[in-house]
C-alpha positions, 0 to 999 in steps of 0.5 A: 528499511528505505535505503539505509533508514529504518522506518516505523509505522506510524511515522510522521509524514516528514520522515517520508518527505525527507526520503522521497521529496515532496508528494502530491496531496489527496484529501479524500472528498476531493479524490476523483473516482470515489462515490460521494457515499464512499467519501461520506462513509470514510474517516476524513484523511489525507493520502500522499503520493510520490508518483515517480517513486510508486509510493502512497502514505495513508493518514487519517489526520494529515501527518501520522502515517498509518499505512505505507504502500508500494505499487508494484504493478498494474492489475491484470483484471480486464476492465479494472480502472486504477483509482486516480490517486494510485502512483503513475510509476511502479516502485522499482526497489527491493522490499525486505522486512528484517532482511527477508524479501516481502514475498517470502513473508506473504507466502506464509500469510492467509487469503482475506475473506474477500480473496482480494489480498493476502495478509500476514501478521509479523511482529507488531505489524500487518503486511498486506499484498493485493492480488493482481488478479482476484479471480485466480488466487490458487497459485500466488507465489511470485511477485508478479501475482500482486499489485502492491504491498502495504505495511500498517500496525496491527489493529488497522484495516 
C-alpha cells in the first residue's frame, strides 16, 4: 500500500507518477558511475527516481515497473560511493506488506549468497532489503541495519 492505494508489481509508471509526481529519468548507458562494460551487459532499461520521496522504479521498457525500491538510509560502509541515480533524500514513510511492518517480514528472510541483502518470498512477490554494512551481517534485526527495501514479482533479480 502506498497511502490509501494498493500497488501491484508490475505496474505502469503512470500509476507511480500519479502518487509521487514527475520523476527524474535515467536510461542505462547514461547513468554516471556505471562502467561501459556493465552498461553493455545490462538490458536497456529506464529507471525513474523521485529524489524528494526516496523512491526508485526500475523498468525494462520504460513503462512497466518491475521493481519498486525505497531508500531508507545511506550505507555505513567506509569508502562506498552511492551511485548518482540513487535518491538524494531517504523515504520517511512507513512500509507495510498486508499490514505487517516490512522489518518483521525481512527478519524471516534468508541472507543472499553474496551476503549483501536479505530476501524473502511473500506470496507472488520477492522482498529484498540491502544491508547497510556488508561486513557485519550477523545481527541485522532493526530497520537501521538496511539501506533500502525493494519489491518485485518472483522470477526477477
